[in-house]
C-alpha positions, -999 to +999 in steps of 0.1 A: -242+298-679-230+337-687-201+349-706-192+364-678-189+336-657-175+314-678-145+343-678-147+355-645-142+315-630-115+310-657-100+339-643-093+323-611-090+289-630-052+304-641-050+318-605-047+284-589-023+271-614-005+305-612-004+292-571+005+255-569+031+268-595+050+286-573+042+279-541+034+237-554+001+219-526-008+239-497-023+223-467-029+244-438-047+249-405-076+275-406-068+296-397-038+304-419-055+298-441-081+328-426-049+353-426-039+343-461-067+353-469-073+381-450-037+396-461-050+395-498-084+412-492-069+443-477-043+440-512-087+444-522-089+473-502-053+486-508-065+491-546-100+493-544-090+533-521-056+537-549-089+538-580-110+560-556-077+586-541-045+577-569-014+556-556+007+531-580-023+499-565-047+521-594-057+497-614-054+459-607-092+455-585-095+427-607-063+415-602-065+412-562-104+402-569-091+369-589-065+366-555-091+367-534-115+342-551-086+323-557-075+319-520-107+308-513-112+283-536-076+268-529-088+269-491-119+250-502-104+226-525-089+214-494-118+209-475-126+189-508-104+170-504-103+161-464-140+150-466-125+125-493-103+115-484-122+105-444-151+092-471-122+066-486-106+063-453-141+047-435-158+031-470-119+007-465-126+003-434-100+022-420-108+047-393-099+087-389-086+077-347 
């Protein structure tokens, strides 16, 4: 793996740890996750605009992009957790009804 990929993944992992510390483990439905992710994408867009045209959020592009990636990973973690939880329930003979 290239060093820039390692650094990027490390930044996202660090941000995930900060999110868990701040908010705890989050479990949401798809629309709530999408709203959270969209809010972060909005902040990323603002950072890009401020880099281009000036503004108080200039030079925050990398930080905001890391937030977007971390929220997306957190949502994906929940989907994986739900799938594993269902598989475990089915393996143990239980049903999810």
